[in-house]
N, C-alpha and C positions, 0 to 999 in steps of 0.2 A: 380924287381917286387914289386909293392906297397902292403903292408900287408893288408889282408881283415879285420883284427882286430888290432886296434892301441893299443899303450901301455896303455893309460888311460883306455880304455874299458877292456883290460885284467886285469889290476890292480883292477878295480872296481868289476869285476865279482869274482875275487879271494877273495877280501875283503868281499864281500857278502857271499861267501861260508864259510869263517871263522866265520862270524857272525851267520849264521844258525847253523853251527856245535857247536858253543859254547852253544847254547840253547838245541840242540838235544843230543849231546854227550859231555858234559863238561869235561868228563874224557879222551878224546882222546889225543894222543901224536903225531901221524903221519898220514898223508893222502897219499895214493898211488892211482893215477889216471892212469889207464892203457888203458881203453877204448878209441879208437881213436876219436870217435865223441865227447866225453867229453874233450879230449885233445884239439880238435879244438875249442870248445866253450871257453876254457880258454886261449889258446895260439895262435890260428889262424893257426895251422898246425896239420897234422895227421901223426905221425911217429911210428916206432917201438921203443918205449921208455917208460919211467915212469916219470910222473909229480909228484913231492914230495912236500908236505907242512908239515912243522913242527909247533908245537904249539908255539914255541918261535918266530915265524914270518919268519923264513928262508924258502926259496923255491928254488927248483932245477928242471930242466928239463933234465933228463939223456936220451940221444938218441943214439941208436945203428945205425939205418939206417932209413932215411938219415939225418945225422948231417948237411950236406951242405944245403939240402933243408929246414930243420928247421930254419937255420940261415937266409935264404932268406925270408921265409914266416912269421916268428914269431917275434914280438917285445919283447917277454919274455926274461928276463935275470935272472940268467945265464943259457945258454944251454951248456951242457957238453957232450962231446963225450965219449961213453963207448963201450967196446967190450963184456964184460960179467957183470953180476950183481956184481961180485967181485970188479970191479972198483969203485963201489959206496961207498965202505968202506972208501975211502979216504975223503969222504964228510959227511957221516952220521955215527952215533954211531952204534955199533953192536946191541944194544938193542933199538928197535924202540918203545917199550911200547905198548900201545893200538893203534891198527892200523885200520883206515877206508879204506875199499876196496870195489870195485864194485863186490859184491859177485855173482850177476846174470850174470856177463860178464867174470870174470876172472877164467880160469880153475884151478882146484886144483893142477894140475901138475905144472903150472906156479908159483903158490903161493909156492909150495914146493921148486922150484928152487931158489926163493928169500930167503926162510927160510934156505937154505943151508948156507947162509952167515949172516943172520940177525935173531935175536930173536923177537918174537911177544908175548906180554902178553895176547892178545885177539884180535879178529876180530870183527869190527863193520860194519854192512852193509851200504854202501855209496850210493847205487843206488837211493833210494827214496829221499835222501837229494838233490842230484843233479837234479833229475827229477822235484822236487818241485821248485827249483830255476829256472830251464829252462822253466817251464810252463808259467811264466810271461815274455813276450817278450819285448825287448827294441825297440827303434824307428828304429834302423838299421835293426833288424830282421823283424819287421813288414813291412818295405819297401820291403824286399825280398819276403815275403809271399804275399803281395799285388800284386807284379809283377807276381809271380807264378800264383796267382789266375786269373789275367787278361788274361794271355796267355792260361791258362787251359780252361777258359770259351770259348775262341775263337776256341780252338781245338775241344771241344765237340760240339759246334754249327756248325762249318764249315768243319773241317777236317774229322771227323768221317763219316758224311753222304757222303762226296765225295769219301771215300775209299770203302764203302760197294758196293758190286756187286754180282750178282747171280753167284754161282759156286765157289766162293772163300772159302778156308778152314779157320778155326779159326786161324791156325798158319800163313796163308797168311795175315790175318787181323792184327795179332800181329806184324808181321815183318814190314808191311807197316805203321802201326800206330806209332810204335817205331821210324822208320826213320823220319817220319814227326814231331814227338815230338822233336827229336834231332835238326832238322832244325829250329824249332821254339824256341830253347833255353833251352830245358830240360837238366838238368845236368846229365842225363844218368842212374841214379839208383833210386830205391825206398827203402830207408833205414828203417828197423824196429828194435826196441829194443827186440822184441819177440825172444826168444831163437830158433836158427836154422831155422828162417823163411827166405825162399828164394822166393822173388817176383821180377820179372824183371820190369813189368809195373804195373800190378794190376790183377783184376779178370774180366773175360769177358766170354760170352758164347752165342751161337746161340740156341735159343729155350730151350729145356729141359736140355741142358748141364749146364746151369746156376743154376740148382738144384742139381748137382752132389755133393756127400759128399766130404769135403775137411778138411785138418788139419788146415787150416787158420782160425783164430778166428774172423770170420766175418759172416754176414747173407747171403751172396751169395754163389754160388758154382762154381766149375770149374773142368772139367775132366782132362785137361792137356794132355801132349803128351804120358805119360806112368806112371805106378806106381812109377818109380824111378825119373821121372821128371813131377810131377803133376801140371805143370804151362805152360804158353804160348799157351794154346789151344790144341784142338784135331785136328790132321792132317786129320782125316777121316770125321769130321763133316763139311759138305758143306752148305753154305748159300743158302736158297731157299725162294721163295715168301711166305709170311705169317709168317716167323720166327720173334719172338721177339729177339732183340739183346741187351744184358745186358753189359754195359761198365762201370766198376768201376776202375778207374785208378788214380794213384797219379802223379802229375807233380811237378818238383822241379826246383828251380832257385837259383843258387849260394849256394846250400846246403840246402835250406829251401823249404818245401813241402806245397802243397795244396792237398786236396782230394775231388773228385767229382764223382758222378755217373749220367749217363743219360741212359735211355732206349729208344730204337728205334723199330719201326715196319717196317719190310722190305717188300715192294711191295704190301702191303695191309693195310687197316685201322685196328687198334687193336680191339679186341673183347670188348664188353661192360663190361664184367667181368674184363678184364685187365685194362680198363680205370678207372672203379670204384675203383679197388684195388689200383692202382697207386695214384689216387687222395686222397684216404684215407690215404696213406702214407704221402702225402704232408700235409694233415690236421694235422697229428701227428707232422711233422716237424714244422709247424707253431705254434703249441702249445708249443713245446720245446723252440723254439726261443723266444716266448713271455715271457718265464720265465727266460731268460738269462739276468743277470745284476750283477754288483759287489755285493757281499754279499749273493747271492742266493746259496742254497744248492743243488748240483746236484742230490742227492737222492730224494729230494722233487720234483724236476722237472721230474725225471724219473717216480716216482710213480703217479703223477698227469697226466702225458701224456699217461700212459698205463692203467689207471684205468677203462676207459669205451671205449674200442676199438669197432669199428663197426664190423658187421658180416663178412665183407670181410677180416678182419685181425684176425679173431678168431683162425684159425688153424695153419697157417704157417708164422705168423709174426715174423720177425727177425731170420729166418732160417727154412728150409724145414724139415718136420718130426722131427726127433730127433736132428737136427743140430742147434737148437736155441742158440743164444747168449743172454747174460743178460745185454746188454747196448744199449743205443741209440746214443751215441756219444763219441768221444775221442779227446784228444789234438793232435795238429799237429805242427811240427817244424823241427828240424834237423832229427827227426824220424817221420814216418807217425803215429806211435802209441805212444803218449805221454800223460802226465797228462794235464788237469783233465779228468775224465771219467763221462759221464752222465749215472749213474747206481745206483741201489738201495742201494748199500753198500758204496757209495762214499759221504762222508759228509763234506769234506773240502770246505769252501765257495769259490765261484768264485771270481776272482780278475780282475781288469781292465787290458787289454792287454794280457789276455789269448786267445789262438786261438783254436777253437773247430770245428771238423767235425761232423755234425749231419747226421745220415744215417738210417732212417726208411725204411725198405724193407720187402717184403713179397713174398713167393713162391706161384705159381699157378700150380697145377698138370697138366702136359701135355703141359704147355705153357712156363714157365720159371720164373725168378725172376723179379719183378717190384719194383719200389720205387725210392728214390732220396737220394743224398748226396751232401751237400754243406759245405763249410768252412766259419766260422764266427769268427770275433774278438769281444771280450767282451769290450764294451765301457761304459763310465759313463751313457750313455743314452740307453743302451741295446746292442743288437747284430747287427753287421754290416756284411753283406754277402760280401765275397771277390771273389766268383766264379760264379757270374751271377744270382744266385737264382734258385729255383726249377722250373721245366717245366713239362708239360704234356708229355706223350709218343710222340716222334717225328716220324712221318711217312716218310720213305725214299722210294721214288718210284723207282722201278727197271728200 
């Protein structure tokens, strides 16, 4: 099997991580990378193990399972088989000094199991450091996202309208859409860095269910199958003529995601209010996109784009009732939710080759959620759309 990440790319990414760490945490001694998506980014494989970097330049990838698969997939060296953390003592000193750890992803219990054999003088949060590095995509990553976006646009334009039929449930729709996405090359999961976030495809709803409260940090809603499985749609909600259909799904190709939302009106033309509100969301998107360029400050873009919202967006923009979110866009890559964030508090300048999903949306009482979402790459000339561009509400005739 040909590795997805070659040795030079792996070495360059690890060298860049060291460079960033030297500026952020000059006092660090050891880096422990346990998150599997981050492991993939640096090594090309995702295993039960720990990638270790030492300030002296030494590196090790200790793998419990599967060592054999890691050797097949990864160009990284050395990869060392372990059975327990005790085995690592043969390669590392007992005192690891100040240790960088993915504190948002690594359970305390796991850290305590490592501490059973190693001393740590302090813990330094690693998550933001890696997220900042991963926010700027390389050419090979952009190629994957471009392809994801191309297939994504085709699915929303052709596949979704062909699936919709009167009498189907939301779960019928989810199952059939997922099957078609897989056939068209979707990698099968929608990965989020958000703690305990479970999403199979995305958020969708027929009519008012797209306003239903949800723990997902997004402007749409979804009732789901039950309180214990609040995803994949409502088995009891049946599609009928006149329903708005809200479809906010991620597509992924070879690990890399695009994000897109399209709203459909089933069996009838949408109301004037729905059309006006949807187009107002497109106007906000266009304003956000016009501000995207290398060096631009996301907080400035957010503030200017939300300063003078029209009447249609005054009450339920970016979330229905008390479910509002405080951003207009987010980075996309190996996770659906990455840096940067188009929000009032995010002031790190945009950089060329960042990828951002912009998603202005608005709830309408008794109707559902309308609005758009498209994925863009930051270029030296501004924003380039990868997912086809925003469209009016699409009428699907029964």
